[in-house]
N, C-alpha and C positions, 0 to 999 in steps of 0.2 A: 653189163660190165660198167664199172665206173672208175674214174681216176681217183685214187685214194690220196688222202692227205699225208704229208711227210711224217706226221706224228704216228701214223700207222705202220711205219717202216719196221718197227720191232717184230711185226708178224712174219718177217722173212729172215729173222736172225739165224735160225737153225739152218735154213737152206743156203744162206750166204756162205757157210763153211767156217770161216774163222773171223776174228775181229778185224784183221787187215782187209779182207775181202768185203766185210760189212761196211767198214769205213769208206772204202772205195766206191761201193754201190751208193752209199749215202751222199758222197760228194758228187757222183754223176747225176743223181736226182736233183740235188741242190743247184747244179749248173745246167739243168734241163737237158742233159745228155741222155738221160734214161727216164722212164716213167713207171711209177708204181700204180698198178691197177688191181681191182678186187672184183670177184664174182663169187657169190654164194660162199663167203668166208675163205676163198682161195685167193692168195695174194701172189702177184707175179710182177717182176721187174722186166720191162721191155726196153730194148735199145735198138735204134736203127743204125746199122753198119753198112759199109759199102757193098758187102756181099749178101745182105738180107736183114730180116728182122731177127734180132737175137733175143732169145728168152734167157736172160741173165740168171735168174733163179725163180723158183716158184715153191710155194708152201701151202698146203691145205689139201683136204680130201676131195675137192671138186675140180682138180686139174683137168680131168677128162671132160668135164662139162664146160670148162673154160676154153678148151682147145679150139672148138669151132669158131669162137669169137676172135681168137688170135689169128687163125687162118684168114678170116674175113678182113681183119685189119691189114694183114700182110698183102692180101690181094688188092685192097683199096689203095694201099701205098705203092702198089706195083713193084714190090720187091721180088727179086729172082728166087728167093728161098727163105725158109725159116730155119734158124740154127739154134740148137739147144745144147747146153753144156751141163753135165751132171757127173757126180761121182757114184751115183746109185745104179748099180748094174741091173737091178730089178726093174728099173724104169724103162729099160730098152724094150721090154715086151709091150708096154703101153704105147711107146713111141712108134713101134712098127705098125700099130693099128692105124696110124695117121701117115703112113708112108715115109717115116723118117728112116734114114739109113745111116749106119755107123760110118763116120768119115775118118776119125783118128782119135788118138789120145794125146791131149796137149801136154805141155811141159809141167803143168800143175797137177797132172793125174786125172783131169776131167775127160770123160768120154764125150766126144763131139758128134752130134747127130744132125743131119740136114734133111729137110724136105724141100725138094725143088718144086716151085709153083709153075 
């Protein structure tokens, strides 16, 4: 896994949802509040929050291959959990394979899943 250059941010445009969310993610990366990472053509935006490592969005076919690296990062940072927000119901099946549990649906309609570490 590598830290991707901000010029590669377009690779998460679909996963970001809409233009406002994309602009917010871009701002967070520019302010070093979030990090764009890449692994085998899968791009992911990570943000460290008070309650854990947040997977802001991810796009690409190799998310399941990237997942163990995200878990290692969270454990190294000693975060209590990993939180994932998505609007894709089908992703829930993959998240359960990594012990993510449905927590709630936020006000924007994102399903929130958490894996306690």
